[in-house]
Every structure is written in C-alpha cells, then in structure tokens.
Steps between C-alpha positions, in 0.01 A plus 500: 500500500462606134648827383290805434350479142570872445877451558699392199802291585787463248516169325878489506699661776740779408865394482715634778659842446414779265303434188697533174306684227405294199557781253842665523674746264740225390210276400336781306823571312544131427150487356568803285829349384309192383226711342726716281603228251143369483359839413782571255431177311122528507505857365557380143416830330811654655730269301286392203722662234800408285721808540757551641665176402821377656729295276215432257271375780172692522418690823214262580741209547800658662280689747345176620836326519638794699233439763626146569808614701318812624224277641761283667650805667155609627428148625833478686430841659159381613652180639765699698237737636275216616795306643614805700143564617458140613826520700380823664165342579667199656724721709201709612317184605804378696544840668135511584501151646810561714333761717 
C-alpha cells in the first residue's frame, strides 16, 4: 500500500544516537583564525606606506613578510581546533551508538 502523499519521509535515515551539530564554537574559531590573515593582507591601505622602516626595509615589505609566520600560526591553530572538534564528534557518535 503506498504511503500517504501528505507525509514526508526522510530520504536518508538518521544515524543512531544523538545528532552532532554541524556548527560548533571550535569550527567558528577555526574559521576566524583562517580569516584573520586573509583580511590583514587584503586590507592594503593599512600597510601601504614606507615608514617605519626596519633595517632599511620599508614598512610595506617587512609587514607582509611578518605575516608569513603569523599566518602559519593561525593556520596551525585552526588545524588543532578542527582536529580536536573532529575527535569530539567521533566520540559523541560512538557514545550515541553504544546506547
């Protein structure tokens, strides 16, 4: 017997256990950590000047070079946040499925 046309059945069944939210604070922080260097480099008017120079190198150049290691730090922080969040999600799925 066909199902009632007014009833909507889910296409994919829910996984066993509690649902894990897609957006978590760790993921938001990771996104912000990746966004900071991008915004800093795209906001050219903030560093489009020659003074103060460091060792004869104009500000424009040393500021951009400074962001290379700073960007690496932000990227590692984002990686660690996502990695920790993935482990927590995996543990939550296991705990939910063990009930």
